[in-house]
C-alpha positions in Angstrom: -9.2 -19.8 34.2 -11.7 -22.1 32.6 -12.1 -21.7 28.5 -15.2 -22.5 26.5 -15.4 -23.0 22.9 -18.7 -21.3 21.4 -19.7 -22.6 18.2 -21.9 -21.5 15.3 -23.2 -23.9 12.9 -23.9 -23.5 9.4 -25.5 -25.7 6.3 -26.3 -25.4 3.3 -24.1 -25.1 -0.1 -22.9 -21.7 1.1 -22.1 -22.9 4.9 -18.1 -22.6 4.5 -18.5 -19.0 3.0 -20.9 -18.1 5.7 -19.1 -19.3 8.4 -16.1 -17.6 7.2 -17.9 -14.2 7.0 -19.1 -14.9 10.5 -15.7 -15.0 11.9 -14.8 -11.6 10.4 -18.0 -10.5 12.6 -16.8 -12.2 15.8 -13.5 -10.6 15.4 -14.9 -7.1 14.9 -17.0 -7.9 17.9 -14.3 -9.0 20.4 -12.6 -5.9 19.8 -15.3 -3.6 20.1 -16.4 -5.3 23.5 -12.8 -5.8 24.5 -13.4 -9.6 25.2 -10.2 -12.0 25.3 -11.1 -14.1 22.4 -8.7 -16.7 20.8 -8.6 -19.3 18.0 -11.4 -17.8 16.1 -11.8 -20.1 13.3 -13.6 -22.1 10.5 -14.1 -25.9 10.2 -15.3 -27.6 7.1 -17.0 -31.0 7.6 -18.5 -31.1 4.2 -19.6 -29.1 0.9 -22.8 -28.5 3.0 -22.0 -28.2 6.8 -19.2 -26.0 8.4 -19.1 -24.0 11.7 -17.5 -21.0 12.8 -15.9 -21.1 16.5 -14.0 -19.1 19.3 -12.4 -19.8 22.4 -13.3 -17.1 25.3 -12.7 -17.1 29.3 -15.5 -18.5 30.8 -16.3 -15.5 32.6 -17.4 -14.0 29.5 -20.1 -16.7 28.7 -23.3 -15.0 30.0 -22.2 -11.8 27.8 -21.6 -13.4 24.6 -24.6 -15.9 24.9 -26.9 -12.9 25.4 -25.4 -10.7 22.8 -24.5 -13.3 20.0 -26.6 -16.4 20.4 -24.0 -19.5 19.9 -25.6 -22.8 19.0 -23.6 -24.5 21.5 -20.5 -24.6 23.5 -18.0 -26.9 25.0 -15.3 -26.7 27.8 -11.8 -26.2 26.6 -9.0 -28.6 28.2 
C-alpha cells in the first residue's frame, strides 16, 4: 500500500516547540481514531522554521485532510 507523508509547517521563534507540541496531538489523534500512523517527528530547519510530519496509508489521506488540515503532503517511496 502506498504511504503519504503529511506535513504541518510552523514559523516564528516558537516554531520548534509548536511542532513538538503538535506531534503530541498527532499521536493522541491516531490512537483515538485507530489510524495506522508512523514516523511522527519534528524537523527543524532554522530557529524560525520547523515542521511536524507523519506517515500514513494513502487510504487514510482524505479523512486526515478533512480532520487535521495538513499544509502539504508527499508520496513516500
